[in-house]
N, C-alpha and C positions, 0 to 999 in steps of 0.2 A: 502491501497500500504505500501506493505518489503522500506526499504530505507535499502541499502548496508552499510556499517558500512566501516570511513577513520579510517583507518590503524598511529595511531601520529608520523611519525618517530623525528630523529630534524632541525631542521629546515638550511639550505647548506648554505655554506657561498663562494662561488666564491671567493676566491684571485686574480685574479688577474688581475682585475681593481685595485685594490690596492696597488702593486708592482707597476704597470705603473704606481700614482698620488703621492707613495715617490718619485717613479725615477726622475718625470717628477720633480719636491719639491729638491728634491737634485742638478739634473742639472740645476737648477735654481738658487737656492742660493752658487750655486758655480760657474756658470758665475757670478753677482752679485760682489760678491768678490775681485771678476779678478781683478771686474775699481773702485770698491773701494777704492782701492791700486794706482791708475794709480796717478802718478803728474803732475801734470798740470807744461810742462816750452818747451822752444824755444828750437826746434831738434842743434846741435852742433852737428863739427862730434870733437870728444872726441881720446886724444889719448894717445894709448896702452904702454902700463904697470904690469909691470910684480909684481908680489909682494903685492902683494893688501888688505887690506880688506879690507869685508862686515862688513857694519852697520847700528843700525838703529834705532836708538839714533838722528835720525837731526831734528836742529828746524824747522831749513828751509834752501833751494835753491840760489846759484847765479847764477847766469848765467854770460857767458859775450862770445855775439856773435862773428864772424869773425870784423862785421863791430867797436870793438871794443862798444860795446851798453849793460850796461848791465843789469839784470832782475833778479824779483823774483819773482817766477815763470815762468807767462805767458807775466807780466807785465814786463812793460819797466821804465824803473829809474835812478834816476843821484846818487854823489856818496853821497849830503846829504841824502834823503829818505832813498836809504842803510843804511846811522848806525843812522837813527831812527824806522829801522829795526832790526837792532843788539842789537841798544839798550834796546828796548825791548824786547826783545828775555834773552837781561842778566844781565836785572833785576830779570826777576819771576824767571829763572837759573840761575848762575852765574857760570856754567858749562854748558853752552850752545853751539853747537858745528854746527854749517854756515860748508853746502859743495858746496865747488868751481867747477862750471862746465867751461872751459878754450873751448876756437873751437881751433887744434891744431891750424891756421892760424891767431890768436887770437896776439897779438904783449906781451908781455913783461912788456912793459912800463906801460899794461891793469890795465893785474894784479898785481902789485906792489905798485900801488894806489889803487887797491878794500881789500890790505890785511893792507897797511900800517891803511888806513878806517875804516878794520873793529879790528881790532886790539887802533886805535880811542877809538874806546867805548867803551873795558874791554873786549873785545873776547878771548879766551887766546886758544879755543879749534875748529879750522877744518880742513876738509879731503880737498882732491885735487880725482875730480871724472875722473874716466879710465875707455878703455874698457876693454876688462882681454887681459893677452896678450898671445903669445903659453905656 
């Protein structure tokens, strides 16, 4: 009995499933890195301001809500604990930059106390977070 001879050719590489998997991985990593940059903060209504700049070298953010409570991230703190946070950052980096987020309805007195507390532990650089103006 004689068998037919098989023709040997190059194996076929199916590319479409590989493209689908690569696209899925790309979307997965893009979405996961977006969530890694999310900073936990207390929601506040920031004031509008024109001419602001954006910076990336922030040590941490301090928030003053409309009830004049202080928050580091989403943790409520008093001025003494806040000074300890700031002092640790100044010890690590003498040019530590701290962002102050104040609610539009918070009092100036709470903001002045915060600035005074930051300066008393040696913070020389801080910024005020605002919404982008028109």
